[in-house]
C-alpha positions in Angstrom: -38.0 -67.4 42.8 -38.4 -67.5 46.6 -39.9 -70.9 47.3 -41.8 -69.5 50.3 -43.7 -67.1 48.0 -47.4 -67.5 48.4 -49.4 -66.4 45.3 -52.6 -66.2 47.4 -51.2 -63.8 50.0 -51.5 -60.0 49.8 -48.6 -58.2 48.1 -45.8 -57.2 50.4 -45.1 -53.5 50.6 -41.6 -53.9 49.1 -42.7 -56.3 46.4 -42.3 -55.8 42.6 -45.0 -55.6 40.0 -48.0 -57.8 40.8 -46.5 -58.3 44.3 -43.9 -60.7 42.8 -40.4 -61.3 44.3 -38.4 -61.7 41.1 -35.2 -59.9 40.3 -34.5 -58.9 36.7 -32.0 -61.8 36.3 -34.7 -64.3 37.4 -37.6 -63.0 35.3 -38.6 -64.3 31.8 -40.6 -61.1 31.2 -39.1 -57.7 31.8 -41.2 -54.6 31.5 -39.7 -51.3 30.5 -41.6 -48.3 31.9 -41.4 -45.2 29.6 -42.9 -42.1 31.3 -43.2 -40.0 28.2 -46.0 -37.8 26.8 -44.1 -35.0 25.0 -46.4 -34.6 21.9 -49.7 -35.3 23.6 -52.0 -32.5 22.4 -55.3 -33.2 24.2 -55.5 -34.9 27.6 -52.4 -35.4 29.7 -51.2 -37.7 32.4 -50.0 -40.7 30.4 -46.4 -40.2 31.6 -47.8 -41.3 35.0 -49.3 -44.4 33.5 -46.4 -46.8 34.3 -46.4 -45.8 38.0 -50.2 -46.1 38.2 -50.1 -49.6 36.6 -47.4 -50.6 39.0 -49.4 -49.4 42.0 -52.6 -51.1 40.9 -50.9 -54.3 39.9 -50.4 -55.3 43.5 -54.2 -55.7 43.8 -54.4 -58.1 40.9 -55.0 -61.8 41.8 -52.3 -63.9 40.3 -54.7 -66.8 39.4 -55.6 -66.2 35.8 -58.7 -67.8 34.0 -57.0 -68.0 30.6 -53.4 -69.0 31.3 -52.0 -71.3 34.0 -49.8 -69.6 36.5 -48.4 -66.8 34.2 -46.4 -65.4 37.2 -44.2 -68.5 37.5 -41.7 -67.8 34.7 -41.1 -64.4 36.4 -42.2 -60.9 35.7 -40.1 -57.8 36.6 -40.5 -54.1 35.9 -37.5 -52.0 35.6 -37.4 -48.7 37.7 -38.2 -45.6 35.7 -35.1 -44.0 34.2 -34.5 -40.4 35.5 -33.0 -39.5 32.1 -36.4 -40.3 30.4 -38.2 -38.2 33.0 -35.9 -35.3 32.3 -36.2 -35.5 28.6 -40.0 -35.7 28.9 -40.2 -32.7 31.2 -38.1 -30.6 28.8 -39.8 -31.9 25.7 -43.3 -31.4 27.0 -42.6 -27.8 28.1 -41.2 -27.0 24.7 -43.7 -28.9 22.6 -46.6 -27.1 24.2 -45.5 -23.7 22.8 -46.1 -25.2 19.4 -49.2 -27.2 20.3 -50.8 -24.2 21.9 -50.2 -22.2 18.7 -52.0 -24.9 16.7 -48.9 -26.6 15.4 -47.7 -23.5 13.6 -44.0 -23.2 13.0 -43.4 -19.8 11.4 -40.4 -18.3 13.2 -36.8 -19.2 13.8 -37.5 -19.7 17.5 -40.4 -22.1 16.8 -38.1 -24.0 14.3 -35.5 -24.2 17.0 -38.0 -25.6 19.5 -39.4 -28.1 17.0 -35.9 -29.3 16.2 -35.1 -29.8 19.9 -38.4 -31.7 20.5 -37.6 -34.0 17.6 -34.0 -34.4 18.9 -35.4 -35.5 22.4 -37.8 -37.9 20.7 -34.9 -39.4 18.8 -33.0 -39.8 22.1 -36.0 -41.6 23.6 -36.2 -43.9 20.6 -32.5 -44.8 20.9 -32.9 -45.4 24.6 -35.9 -47.7 24.2 -34.0 -49.5 21.3 -30.9 -50.0 23.5 -32.9 -51.3 26.5 -34.9 -53.7 24.3 -31.8 -54.9 22.6 -30.0 -55.5 25.9 -32.9 -57.5 27.2 -33.4 -59.5 24.1 -29.7 -60.5 24.1 -30.2 -61.7 27.7 -33.1 -64.0 26.6 -35.9 -61.9 28.0 -39.4 -61.2 26.7 -39.8 -57.4 26.5 -42.9 -55.5 27.3 -43.0 -51.7 26.9 -45.3 -49.7 29.3 -46.0 -46.1 28.3 -46.4 -43.3 28.2 -48.0 -42.1 25.0 -48.2 -44.3 22.0 -45.0 -43.0 20.4 -42.8 -44.9 22.9 -42.6 -48.4 21.5 -40.9 -47.4 18.2 -37.4 -48.3 19.3 -38.6 -51.7 20.7 -40.5 -52.6 17.5 -37.3 -51.7 15.6 -35.1 -53.8 17.8 -37.5 -56.8 17.8 -37.9 -56.7 14.0 -34.1 -57.1 13.6 -34.2 -60.2 15.7 -36.8 -62.0 13.6 -35.3 -62.7 10.1 -38.7 -63.5 8.5 -40.2 -60.3 9.8 -43.1 -59.5 12.2 -46.6 -58.4 12.1 -48.2 -55.8 14.5 -51.6 -56.4 16.0 -52.6 -52.8 16.8 -55.5 -52.0 19.1 -56.5 -48.3 19.0 -59.2 -45.8 18.4 -56.8 -44.0 16.1 -54.9 -45.1 13.0 -51.7 -43.3 14.1 -50.6 -43.0 10.5 -50.3 -39.2 10.3 -47.0 -37.9 8.9 -45.2 -35.8 11.5 -48.4 -34.5 13.2 -48.0 -30.8 14.2 -44.4 -31.0 12.9 -43.3 -33.6 15.5 -41.6 -36.4 13.6 -42.2 -38.9 16.4 -45.7 -37.8 17.4 -47.9 -40.3 19.2 -50.2 -39.8 16.2 -47.5 -41.0 13.9 -46.2 -44.2 15.5 -47.6 -46.6 12.8 -46.6 -44.3 10.0 -43.1 -44.3 11.3 -43.1 -48.1 11.8 -44.3 -48.7 8.2 -41.8 -46.2 6.7 -38.7 -46.9 8.9 -38.9 -50.5 10.0 -38.8 -52.8 6.9 -38.9 -55.9 9.1 -42.6 -55.1 9.8 -44.3 -57.2 7.2 -47.9 -56.6 8.2 -50.0 -54.1 10.3 -53.4 -55.3 11.4 -55.4 -52.5 13.1 -58.4 -53.2 15.3 -61.0 -50.8 16.8 -60.1 -47.8 14.6 -62.8 -45.1 14.7 -61.2 -41.7 14.7 -59.2 -41.0 11.5 -58.4 -38.2 9.1 -58.6 -38.3 5.3 -54.8 -38.3 5.0 -54.6 -41.5 7.1 -57.3 -43.3 5.2 -55.5 -42.5 1.9 -52.1 -43.5 3.3 -53.4 -46.8 4.6 -55.2 -47.6 1.3 -51.9 -47.1 -0.6 -50.1 -49.7 1.6 -52.1 -52.5 -0.1 -51.9 -55.9 1.6 -49.3 -54.6 4.1 -52.1 -53.1 6.2 -55.4 -54.6 7.2 -57.9 -52.3 9.1 -60.8 -53.6 11.1 -62.7 -50.4 11.7 -64.8 -50.3 14.9 -67.8 -49.4 12.6 -67.3 -52.5 10.5 -66.9 -54.8 13.6 -70.0 -53.3 15.1 -72.1 -53.6 11.9 -71.0 -57.2 11.5 -72.1 -58.0 15.0 -75.4 -56.1 14.7 -76.2 -58.0 11.5 -75.9 -61.3 13.4 -72.3 -62.4 12.7 -70.5 -63.9 15.7 -67.5 -62.2 17.2 -65.6 -65.5 16.8 -66.0 -65.2 13.0 -64.7 -61.6 13.1 -61.8 -62.7 15.2 -60.9 -65.5 12.8 -60.5 -62.8 10.1 -58.3 -60.7 12.3 -56.0 -63.6 13.3 -55.8 -64.8 9.7 -54.5 -61.4 8.6 -51.4 -61.8 10.8 -48.1 -63.5 10.1 -46.7 -66.1 12.4 -44.7 -63.7 14.6 -46.7 -60.9 16.2 -46.0 -57.8 18.3 -49.1 -56.6 20.1 -49.3 -52.8 20.3 -52.2 -51.8 22.6 -53.4 -48.2 23.0 -55.8 -48.4 25.8 -58.2 -46.0 24.0 -58.9 -48.9 21.6 -61.2 -50.1 24.4 -64.6 -48.6 25.1 -63.8 -45.5 27.1 -65.7 -46.7 30.1 -62.7 -48.9 30.8 -60.1 -46.0 30.8 -62.0 -42.8 30.8 -59.0 -40.6 31.6 -56.9 -41.7 28.6 -55.4 -38.9 26.6 -57.8 -39.0 23.6 -60.9 -41.0 24.4 -63.4 -41.8 21.6 -66.9 -43.2 21.9 -67.3 -46.8 20.8 -64.5 -49.3 20.8 -64.1 -52.9 21.7 -64.9 -54.5 25.1 -62.2 -55.7 27.5 -63.4 -59.3 27.0 -63.3 -59.0 23.2 -59.7 -57.8 23.3 -58.8 -60.7 25.6 -60.6 -63.1 23.2 -58.7 -61.8 20.1 -55.3 -62.2 21.8 -56.2 -65.6 23.1 -57.2 -66.7 19.6 -53.8 -65.5 18.3 -52.2 -67.9 20.6 -54.6 -70.7 19.9 -53.9 -70.3 16.2 -50.3 -71.3 16.8 -48.8 -67.8 16.2 -46.1 -66.4 18.5 -46.4 -63.2 20.4 -42.8 -61.9 20.3 -43.4 -58.8 22.5 -45.9 -56.1 23.3 -46.6 -52.6 24.4 -49.4 -51.0 26.4 -49.8 -47.3 26.3 -52.0 -44.2 27.0 -53.1 -45.3 30.5 -53.6 -42.1 32.5 -54.5 -42.1 36.2 -57.6 -40.1 37.1 -57.7 -37.0 39.2 -57.9 -37.1 43.0 -56.3 -40.6 43.2 -58.9 -42.3 41.0 -57.3 -45.8 40.4 -59.8 -47.2 37.8 -57.6 -46.6 34.8 -54.5 -48.0 36.5 -56.6 -51.0 37.6 -57.7 -51.8 34.1 -54.3 -51.2 32.7 -52.7 -53.6 35.2 -55.2 -56.3 34.4 -54.8 -55.9 30.6 -51.0 -56.0 31.0 -51.2 -59.2 33.0 -53.3 -60.7 30.1 -50.7 -59.6 27.6 -47.9 -61.1 29.7 -49.8 -64.4 30.1 -50.7 -64.9 26.5 -47.2 -64.0 25.4 -45.7 -66.6 27.7 -48.2 -69.2 26.5 -47.4 -68.5 22.9 -43.7 -69.0 23.5 -44.2 -72.3 25.5 -43.4 -70.9 28.9 -47.0 -71.3 30.2 -50.2 -73.2 29.2 -53.5 -71.9 28.1 -56.4 -73.2 30.2 
């Protein structure tokens, strides 16, 4: 790190994420932007999420109230890969011929299109896996910045292979994301946790927080998983609070359900939509920003290790509205800080 760097100064125009001067080789945390939203069927714009977060990050003060100097170990965001952009553009154009038809695949042409979209999604998964594997072998902490919520599959797969005892996933979301090949898309954003549970045996436990928009198929599927999945519905959390229970007690139950090694998977629509109103599929209700921070903080205070994380579904607003990017950048900084603290590279305050 440049010793003349002033963490109190405004970000330089040519600086990296959060105005930091680190190169990839110098950074402990490397962020992988994944501008991908091929199977998004409602609101769009999440492919522009990484760029919006990067832009907004330069306005975030580096002093953090929860973690001492989380910027010091180094944070670097890779440039967006043009191949991913090209795959996304092709896949989104093709996928919407099926989405606009209500997910119906009843002709040879539609079957060809569906096969190509699934092929592109597999390419994306392989690319994310390879980038994550490369960075893990270089001793980096990896964070995935989407994009829609399908993008972290390859990273979770890679990370699970590096932890012999297996990992747990702390999943913040409005949706369960346990549908099977939603609208025919094998790697739909609505199927990420179904795919993780079915295809990544190294994931020992899934703990879901804030869920409030599910279908019957998902509820049945999750129930059949037994102890492998714990769901803290938004309705249940709210009722417990309204009946006088402290949020600290609810958080203790969430943390206790996790194993010692934890990947945090954060869909921004898990928060109350006032924080990111332009996300692809906003749902009334949800947890507060401060509550999310409290939960992740308590994961670290419990002695568990955050092995990596993803942040997804941040979509910039129209006409240059930066609010969603602003919230996304601040949540991402919290995820980075807590991950570093859990691994001994920074200290909790």
